[in-house]
Biopython code that builds the backbone (N, CA, C, O; Angstrom):
import numpy as np
from Bio.PDB.StructureBuilder import StructureBuilder

atoms = [
    (1, "MET", "N", (4.761, 12.701, -10.869)),
    (1, "MET", "CA", (4.046, 11.853, -10.095)),
    (1, "MET", "C", (4.635, 12.337, -8.531)),
    (1, "MET", "O", (5.810, 12.530, -8.221)),
    (2, "GLN", "N", (3.433, 12.460, -7.681)),
    (2, "GLN", "CA", (3.617, 12.611, -6.308)),
    (2, "GLN", "C", (3.155, 11.274, -5.746)),
    (2, "GLN", "O", (2.062, 10.744, -5.948)),
    (3, "PRO", "N", (4.236, 10.784, -4.957)),
    (3, "PRO", "CA", (4.354, 9.868, -3.673)),
    (3, "PRO", "C", (2.494, 9.831, -2.941)),
    (3, "PRO", "O", (1.944, 10.738, -2.318)),
    (4, "TYR", "N", (1.886, 8.388, -3.336)),
    (4, "TYR", "CA", (0.872, 8.523, -2.376)),
    (4, "TYR", "C", (1.255, 8.446, -0.902)),
    (4, "TYR", "O", (1.994, 7.490, -0.665)),
    (5, "LYS", "N", (0.993, 9.085, -0.011)),
    (5, "LYS", "CA", (1.062, 8.651, 1.607)),
    (5, "LYS", "C", (0.666, 7.410, 2.234)),
    (5, "LYS", "O", (1.308, 6.853, 3.125)),
    (6, "ASN", "N", (-0.874, 6.828, 1.520)),
    (6, "ASN", "CA", (-0.618, 5.640, 2.014)),
    (6, "ASN", "C", (-0.908, 5.343, 3.438)),
    (6, "ASN", "O", (-0.429, 4.335, 3.958)),
    (7, "SER", "N", (-1.684, 6.183, 4.113)),
    (7, "SER", "CA", (-1.729, 6.298, 5.563)),
    (7, "SER", "C", (-2.507, 5.177, 6.168)),
    (7, "SER", "O", (-2.407, 5.026, 7.386)),
    (8, "GLY", "N", (-3.259, 4.383, 5.490)),
    (8, "GLY", "CA", (-3.465, 3.510, 6.158)),
    (8, "GLY", "C", (-2.607, 1.962, 5.893)),
    (8, "GLY", "O", (-3.130, 0.972, 6.405)),
    (9, "ASN", "N", (-1.685, 1.826, 5.330)),
    (9, "ASN", "CA", (-0.707, 1.236, 4.852)),
    (9, "ASN", "C", (-1.348, -0.095, 4.216)),
    (9, "ASN", "O", (-0.804, -1.180, 4.424)),
    (10, "LEU", "N", (-2.428, 0.000, 3.495)),
    (10, "LEU", "CA", (-2.826, -1.110, 2.960)),
    (10, "LEU", "C", (-3.322, -0.681, 1.369)),
    (10, "LEU", "O", (-4.376, -1.085, 0.877)),
    (11, "SER", "N", (-2.763, -0.165, 0.969)),
    (11, "SER", "CA", (-2.873, 0.305, -0.654)),
    (11, "SER", "C", (-2.145, -0.229, -1.539)),
    (11, "SER", "O", (-1.176, -0.748, -0.984)),
    (12, "TRP", "N", (-2.113, -0.411, -3.025)),
    (12, "TRP", "CA", (-1.760, -1.050, -3.971)),
    (12, "TRP", "C", (-1.472, 0.713, -4.700)),
    (12, "TRP", "O", (-1.147, 0.832, -5.881)),
    (13, "ILE", "N", (-1.608, 1.609, -4.025)),
    (13, "ILE", "CA", (-1.571, 2.459, -5.061)),
    (13, "ILE", "C", (-0.040, 3.322, -4.448)),
    (13, "ILE", "O", (0.056, 3.663, -3.269)),
    (14, "SER", "N", (0.965, 3.553, -5.388)),
    (14, "SER", "CA", (2.330, 4.206, -5.048)),
    (14, "SER", "C", (2.707, 5.202, -5.271)),
    (14, "SER", "O", (3.750, 5.582, -4.740)),
    (15, "ALA", "N", (1.785, 6.252, -6.408)),
    (15, "ALA", "CA", (1.967, 7.480, -6.719)),
    (15, "ALA", "C", (0.332, 7.858, -7.393)),
    (15, "ALA", "O", (-0.673, 7.189, -7.633)),
    (16, "PHE", "N", (0.686, 9.167, -7.515)),
    (16, "PHE", "CA", (-0.154, 10.001, -8.053)),
    (16, "PHE", "C", (-0.118, 11.316, -9.115)),
    (16, "PHE", "O", (0.836, 12.056, -8.875)),
    (17, "GLU", "N", (-0.880, 11.708, -10.125)),
    (17, "GLU", "CA", (-0.464, 12.672, -10.507)),
    (17, "GLU", "C", (-1.867, 13.721, -10.652)),
    (17, "GLU", "O", (-2.786, 12.907, -10.747)),
    (18, "ILE", "N", (-2.349, 14.818, -10.702)),
    (18, "ILE", "CA", (-3.823, 15.447, -10.816)),
    (18, "ILE", "C", (-2.972, 16.647, -11.539)),
    (18, "ILE", "O", (-1.885, 17.207, -11.396)),
    (19, "GLY", "N", (-4.521, 16.731, -12.709)),
    (19, "GLY", "CA", (-4.520, 17.475, -13.524)),
    (19, "GLY", "C", (-5.682, 18.024, -13.457)),
    (19, "GLY", "O", (-6.486, 17.378, -12.784)),
    (20, "GLU", "N", (-6.189, 19.293, -14.058)),
    (20, "GLU", "CA", (-7.312, 20.319, -14.098)),
    (20, "GLU", "C", (-8.832, 19.005, -14.176)),
    (20, "GLU", "O", (-9.708, 18.919, -13.315)),
    (21, "ASP", "N", (-8.728, 18.132, -15.470)),
    (21, "ASP", "CA", (-9.751, 17.228, -15.907)),
    (21, "ASP", "C", (-9.296, 15.677, -15.271)),
    (21, "ASP", "O", (-10.102, 14.749, -15.200)),
    (22, "TYR", "N", (-8.145, 15.596, -14.915)),
    (22, "TYR", "CA", (-7.942, 14.251, -14.933)),
    (22, "TYR", "C", (-6.711, 13.228, -13.188)),
    (22, "TYR", "O", (-5.834, 13.797, -12.538)),
    (23, "ILE", "N", (-6.944, 12.494, -13.095)),
    (23, "ILE", "CA", (-5.934, 11.934, -11.970)),
    (23, "ILE", "C", (-5.142, 10.694, -12.823)),
    (23, "ILE", "O", (-5.580, 9.653, -13.313)),
    (24, "LYS", "N", (-4.282, 11.063, -12.795)),
    (24, "LYS", "CA", (-3.391, 9.707, -13.040)),
    (24, "LYS", "C", (-3.072, 8.508, -11.732)),
    (24, "LYS", "O", (-2.700, 9.155, -10.753)),
    (25, "VAL", "N", (-3.087, 7.647, -11.548)),
    (25, "VAL", "CA", (-2.995, 6.741, -10.318)),
    (25, "VAL", "C", (-1.897, 5.887, -10.537)),
    (25, "VAL", "O", (-2.276, 5.009, -11.312)),
    (26, "GLN", "N", (-0.567, 5.702, -10.185)),
    (26, "GLN", "CA", (0.089, 4.748, -10.593)),
    (26, "GLN", "C", (0.270, 3.644, -8.964)),
    (26, "GLN", "O", (0.344, 4.017, -7.793)),
    (27, "PHE", "N", (0.294, 2.145, -9.587)),
    (27, "PHE", "CA", (0.236, 1.334, -8.509)),
    (27, "PHE", "C", (1.486, 0.878, -8.190)),
    (27, "PHE", "O", (2.440, 1.122, -8.928)),
    (28, "ILE", "N", (1.619, 0.124, -6.988)),
    (28, "ILE", "CA", (2.704, -0.798, -6.964)),
    (28, "ILE", "C", (3.744, -1.442, -7.772)),
    (28, "ILE", "O", (4.957, -1.538, -7.582)),
    (29, "ASP", "N", (2.907, -1.905, -8.818)),
    (29, "ASP", "CA", (3.498, -2.735, -10.114)),
    (29, "ASP", "C", (4.061, -1.986, -11.003)),
    (29, "ASP", "O", (4.818, -2.498, -11.827)),
    (30, "GLY", "N", (3.794, -0.610, -11.004)),
    (30, "GLY", "CA", (4.213, -0.056, -11.922)),
    (30, "GLY", "C", (3.236, 0.674, -12.734)),
    (30, "GLY", "O", (3.349, 1.860, -13.041)),
    (31, "VAL", "N", (2.267, -0.101, -13.067)),
    (31, "VAL", "CA", (1.101, 0.199, -13.631)),
    (31, "VAL", "C", (0.370, 1.573, -13.754)),
    (31, "VAL", "O", (-0.145, 2.052, -12.744)),
    (32, "VAL", "N", (0.308, 2.188, -14.881)),
    (32, "VAL", "CA", (-0.332, 3.632, -14.108)),
    (32, "VAL", "C", (-1.859, 3.535, -14.878)),
    (32, "VAL", "O", (-2.022, 2.889, -15.913)),
    (33, "HIS", "N", (-3.027, 4.349, -14.136)),
    (33, "HIS", "CA", (-4.160, 4.107, -14.617)),
    (33, "HIS", "C", (-4.671, 6.056, -15.158)),
    (33, "HIS", "O", (-4.442, 6.806, -14.210)),
    (34, "LEU", "N", (-5.151, 6.683, -16.190)),
    (34, "LEU", "CA", (-5.368, 7.720, -16.209)),
    (34, "LEU", "C", (-7.156, 7.662, -15.889)),
    (34, "LEU", "O", (-7.899, 6.775, -16.311)),
    (35, "TYR", "N", (-7.465, 8.526, -15.272)),
    (35, "TYR", "CA", (-9.080, 8.831, -15.166)),
    (35, "TYR", "C", (-9.070, 10.234, -15.299)),
    (35, "TYR", "O", (-8.325, 11.132, -14.906)),
    (36, "THR", "N", (-10.452, 10.150, -16.185)),
    (36, "THR", "CA", (-10.738, 11.933, -16.823)),
    (36, "THR", "C", (-12.282, 12.088, -16.166)),
    (36, "THR", "O", (-12.970, 11.199, -15.665)),
    (37, "ASN", "N", (-12.643, 13.740, -16.361)),
    (37, "ASN", "CA", (-14.423, 13.948, -16.122)),
    (37, "ASN", "C", (-14.961, 12.594, -17.069)),
    (37, "ASN", "O", (-15.740, 11.797, -16.546)),
    (38, "GLY", "N", (-14.633, 12.450, -18.068)),
    (38, "GLY", "CA", (-15.533, 11.561, -19.246)),
    (38, "GLY", "C", (-15.395, 10.409, -18.692)),
    (38, "GLY", "O", (-16.539, 9.955, -18.706)),
    (39, "SER", "N", (-14.560, 9.466, -18.100)),
    (39, "SER", "CA", (-14.476, 8.321, -17.547)),
    (39, "SER", "C", (-15.472, 7.998, -16.754)),
    (39, "SER", "O", (-16.523, 7.401, -16.986)),
    (40, "VAL", "N", (-14.858, 8.638, -15.407)),
    (40, "VAL", "CA", (-15.629, 8.646, -14.237)),
    (40, "VAL", "C", (-16.707, 9.399, -13.799)),
    (40, "VAL", "O", (-17.499, 9.020, -12.937)),
    (41, "GLY", "N", (-16.755, 10.660, -14.488)),
    (41, "GLY", "CA", (-17.544, 11.430, -14.147)),
    (41, "GLY", "C", (-16.829, 12.876, -12.931)),
    (41, "GLY", "O", (-15.960, 12.617, -12.098)),
    (42, "THR", "N", (-17.405, 14.246, -13.100)),
    (42, "THR", "CA", (-16.690, 14.966, -12.616)),
    (42, "THR", "C", (-16.920, 15.019, -10.653)),
    (42, "THR", "O", (-16.207, 15.582, -9.823)),
    (43, "GLU", "N", (-18.039, 14.291, -10.473)),
    (43, "GLU", "CA", (-18.183, 14.350, -9.032)),
    (43, "GLU", "C", (-17.244, 12.907, -8.600)),
    (43, "GLU", "O", (-16.903, 13.019, -7.422)),
    (44, "TYR", "N", (-16.839, 11.859, -9.095)),
    (44, "TYR", "CA", (-16.388, 10.858, -8.902)),
    (44, "TYR", "C", (-14.765, 11.199, -8.688)),
    (44, "TYR", "O", (-13.996, 10.626, -7.916)),
    (45, "LEU", "N", (-14.493, 12.216, -9.529)),
    (45, "LEU", "CA", (-13.247, 12.542, -9.999)),
    (45, "LEU", "C", (-12.680, 13.294, -9.082)),
    (45, "LEU", "O", (-11.587, 13.007, -8.594)),
    (46, "GLN", "N", (-13.478, 14.509, -8.698)),
    (46, "GLN", "CA", (-13.250, 15.135, -7.924)),
    (46, "GLN", "C", (-12.966, 14.695, -6.435)),
    (46, "GLN", "O", (-12.106, 15.294, -5.788)),
    (47, "LYS", "N", (-13.707, 13.621, -5.872)),
    (47, "LYS", "CA", (-13.741, 12.515, -4.590)),
    (47, "LYS", "C", (-12.098, 11.802, -4.865)),
    (47, "LYS", "O", (-11.372, 11.880, -3.875)),
    (48, "MET", "N", (-11.637, 11.305, -5.786)),
    (48, "MET", "CA", (-10.491, 10.709, -6.033)),
    (48, "MET", "C", (-9.066, 11.677, -5.895)),
    (48, "MET", "O", (-7.969, 11.301, -5.482)),
    (49, "LYS", "N", (-9.485, 13.142, -6.412)),
    (49, "LYS", "CA", (-8.520, 13.694, -6.366)),
    (49, "LYS", "C", (-8.145, 14.278, -4.565)),
    (49, "LYS", "O", (-7.027, 14.528, -4.116)),
    (50, "GLU", "N", (-9.371, 14.357, -3.887)),
    (50, "GLU", "CA", (-9.614, 14.781, -2.335)),
    (50, "GLU", "C", (-8.552, 13.397, -1.996)),
    (50, "GLU", "O", (-7.365, 13.487, -1.684)),
    (51, "LEU", "N", (-9.310, 12.187, -2.149)),
    (51, "LEU", "CA", (-8.446, 11.018, -1.415)),
    (51, "LEU", "C", (-6.966, 11.107, -1.551)),
    (51, "LEU", "O", (-6.158, 10.781, -0.682)),
    (52, "ALA", "N", (-6.706, 11.559, -2.673)),
    (52, "ALA", "CA", (-5.497, 11.160, -3.430)),
    (52, "ALA", "C", (-4.550, 12.317, -2.769)),
    (52, "ALA", "O", (-3.370, 12.048, -2.542)),
    (53, "MET", "N", (-4.963, 13.322, -2.529)),
    (53, "MET", "CA", (-4.006, 14.278, -1.412)),
    (53, "MET", "C", (-4.193, 14.241, 0.307)),
    (53, "MET", "O", (-3.598, 14.940, 1.127)),
    (54, "GLN", "N", (-5.107, 13.302, 0.525)),
    (54, "GLN", "CA", (-5.466, 13.029, 1.926)),
    (54, "GLN", "C", (-4.223, 11.919, 1.888)),
    (54, "GLN", "O", (-3.508, 12.052, 2.881)),
    (55, "GLY", "N", (-3.871, 11.067, 1.166)),
    (55, "GLY", "CA", (-3.137, 9.808, 1.217)),
    (55, "GLY", "C", (-3.854, 8.675, 2.071)),
    (55, "GLY", "O", (-3.272, 7.972, 2.898)),
    (56, "LYS", "N", (-5.215, 8.599, 1.748)),
    (56, "LYS", "CA", (-5.979, 7.426, 2.534)),
    (56, "LYS", "C", (-7.008, 7.077, 1.728)),
    (56, "LYS", "O", (-7.515, 8.053, 1.175)),
    (57, "GLY", "N", (-7.601, 5.813, 1.406)),
    (57, "GLY", "CA", (-9.103, 5.873, 0.721)),
    (57, "GLY", "C", (-9.015, 5.595, -0.619)),
    (57, "GLY", "O", (-9.946, 5.113, -1.265)),
    (58, "LEU", "N", (-7.867, 5.895, -1.097)),
    (58, "LEU", "CA", (-8.128, 6.102, -2.838)),
    (58, "LEU", "C", (-8.372, 4.739, -3.786)),
    (58, "LEU", "O", (-9.070, 4.512, -4.773)),
    (59, "ASN", "N", (-7.319, 3.852, -2.876)),
    (59, "ASN", "CA", (-7.511, 2.661, -3.228)),
    (59, "ASN", "C", (-8.925, 1.445, -2.978)),
    (59, "ASN", "O", (-9.127, 0.448, -3.671)),
    (60, "ASN", "N", (-9.758, 1.916, -1.781)),
    (60, "ASN", "CA", (-10.827, 1.514, -1.823)),
    (60, "ASN", "C", (-11.827, 2.001, -2.562)),
    (60, "ASN", "O", (-12.726, 1.238, -2.917)),
    (61, "TYR", "N", (-11.842, 3.355, -2.920)),
    (61, "TYR", "CA", (-12.727, 4.184, -3.628)),
    (61, "TYR", "C", (-12.737, 3.833, -5.002)),
    (61, "TYR", "O", (-13.763, 3.873, -5.680)),
    (62, "ILE", "N", (-11.494, 3.448, -5.484)),
    (62, "ILE", "CA", (-11.562, 3.022, -7.027)),
    (62, "ILE", "C", (-11.886, 1.188, -6.912)),
    (62, "ILE", "O", (-12.374, 0.658, -7.910)),
    (63, "ASP", "N", (-11.685, 0.603, -6.077)),
    (63, "ASP", "CA", (-12.289, -0.724, -6.151)),
    (63, "ASP", "C", (-13.728, -0.575, -6.066)),
    (63, "ASP", "O", (-14.409, -1.314, -6.777)),
    (64, "LYS", "N", (-14.207, 0.133, -5.427)),
    (64, "LYS", "CA", (-15.791, 0.274, -5.618)),
    (64, "LYS", "C", (-16.589, 1.239, -6.425)),
    (64, "LYS", "O", (-17.752, 1.025, -6.769)),
    (65, "GLN", "N", (-15.876, 2.364, -6.723)),
    (65, "GLN", "CA", (-16.953, 3.237, -7.769)),
    (65, "GLN", "C", (-16.035, 3.131, -9.580)),
    (65, "GLN", "O", (-16.640, 3.283, -10.641)),
    (66, "ALA", "N", (-14.579, 2.855, -9.465)),
    (66, "ALA", "CA", (-14.237, 3.571, -10.860)),
    (66, "ALA", "C", (-13.078, 2.373, -11.341)),
    (66, "ALA", "O", (-12.150, 2.640, -12.104)),
    (67, "ARG", "N", (-13.330, 0.906, -10.702)),
    (67, "ARG", "CA", (-12.211, 0.164, -11.004)),
    (67, "ARG", "C", (-11.692, -0.372, -12.612)),
    (67, "ARG", "O", (-10.595, -0.697, -13.065)),
    (68, "ASN", "N", (-13.085, -0.276, -13.198)),
    (68, "ASN", "CA", (-12.844, -0.292, -14.841)),
    (68, "ASN", "C", (-12.811, 1.012, -15.599)),
    (68, "ASN", "O", (-12.544, 0.866, -16.792)),
    (69, "SER", "N", (-13.005, 2.178, -15.221)),
    (69, "SER", "CA", (-13.560, 3.479, -15.621)),
    (69, "SER", "C", (-12.111, 3.894, -16.182)),
    (69, "SER", "O", (-12.384, 4.790, -16.981)),
    (70, "TYR", "N", (-11.176, 3.777, -16.188)),
    (70, "TYR", "CA", (-10.435, 4.543, -16.714)),
    (70, "TYR", "C", (-10.109, 4.366, -18.087)),
    (70, "TYR", "O", (-10.548, 3.506, -18.850)),
    (71, "VAL", "N", (-9.142, 5.442, -18.361)),
    (71, "VAL", "CA", (-9.347, 5.806, -20.117)),
    (71, "VAL", "C", (-7.883, 5.294, -20.829)),
    (71, "VAL", "O", (-7.812, 4.807, -21.958)),
    (72, "LYS", "N", (-6.894, 5.487, -20.037)),
    (72, "LYS", "CA", (-5.977, 4.560, -20.572)),
    (72, "LYS", "C", (-5.002, 4.136, -19.435)),
    (72, "LYS", "O", (-4.869, 4.700, -18.349)),
    (73, "LYS", "N", (-4.118, 2.656, -20.049)),
    (73, "LYS", "CA", (-3.099, 2.190, -19.171)),
    (73, "LYS", "C", (-2.150, 2.051, -19.339)),
    (73, "LYS", "O", (-1.895, 1.326, -20.301)),
    (74, "TYR", "N", (-1.170, 2.530, -18.680)),
    (74, "TYR", "CA", (0.125, 2.795, -18.596)),
    (74, "TYR", "C", (0.926, 1.549, -18.289)),
    (74, "TYR", "O", (0.212, 0.782, -17.643)),
    (75, "ASP", "N", (2.352, 0.957, -18.539)),
    (75, "ASP", "CA", (2.812, 0.046, -17.914)),
    (75, "ASP", "C", (4.350, 0.322, -17.849)),
    (75, "ASP", "O", (5.164, -0.182, -18.623)),
    (76, "ASP", "N", (4.605, 1.058, -16.978)),
    (76, "ASP", "CA", (5.895, 1.756, -16.609)),
    (76, "ASP", "C", (7.224, 0.407, -16.451)),
    (76, "ASP", "O", (8.388, 0.679, -16.747)),
    (77, "THR", "N", (6.848, -0.928, -15.984)),
    (77, "THR", "CA", (7.564, -1.660, -15.943)),
    (77, "THR", "C", (8.120, -2.283, -17.078)),
    (77, "THR", "O", (9.011, -3.120, -16.936)),
    (78, "LEU", "N", (7.561, -1.869, -18.534)),
    (78, "LEU", "CA", (8.112, -2.261, -19.542)),
    (78, "LEU", "C", (8.936, -1.361, -20.261)),
    (78, "LEU", "O", (8.584, -0.182, -20.273)),
    (79, "PRO", "N", (9.948, -1.686, -20.853)),
    (79, "PRO", "CA", (10.969, -0.903, -21.430)),
    (79, "PRO", "C", (10.307, 0.227, -22.749)),
    (79, "PRO", "O", (9.567, -0.203, -23.634)),
    (80, "GLU", "N", (10.579, 1.151, -22.692)),
    (80, "GLU", "CA", (10.104, 1.797, -23.759)),
    (80, "GLU", "C", (10.425, 1.392, -24.717)),
    (80, "GLU", "O", (11.490, 0.776, -24.701)),
    (81, "ALA", "N", (9.682, 1.522, -26.047)),
    (81, "ALA", "CA", (10.327, 1.577, -27.320)),
    (81, "ALA", "C", (11.573, 2.034, -28.132)),
    (81, "ALA", "O", (12.012, 2.936, -27.418)),
    (82, "LYS", "N", (12.064, 1.976, -28.773)),
    (82, "LYS", "CA", (13.011, 2.855, -29.183)),
    (82, "LYS", "C", (12.688, 3.132, -30.993)),
    (82, "LYS", "O", (13.406, 3.896, -31.638)),
]
sb = StructureBuilder()
sb.init_structure("model")
sb.init_model(0)
sb.init_chain("A")
sb.init_seg("    ")
for serial, (resi, resn, name, xyz) in enumerate(atoms, 1):
    if name == "N":
        sb.init_residue(resn, " ", resi, " ")
    sb.init_atom(name, np.array(xyz, "f"), 0.0, 1.0, " ", f" {name:<3s}", serial, name[0])
structure = sb.get_structure()
């Protein structure tokens, strides 16, 4: 994961990972959401990638456009099963 710049200092996002057809977004509580072309659409996914790289506006964009459109939710705060 790459640290999110958070230029506006108001974001709940701490890190992200960009793939060809997805973006993983990690929030400050450790929860990671996976967004894909299939879950948000190609146009929205591209915009999310651009905002992540800019380090500003991604949190707001997710709140307005993709809030519950993630495919999978991971919780990095929980210990892994052994």
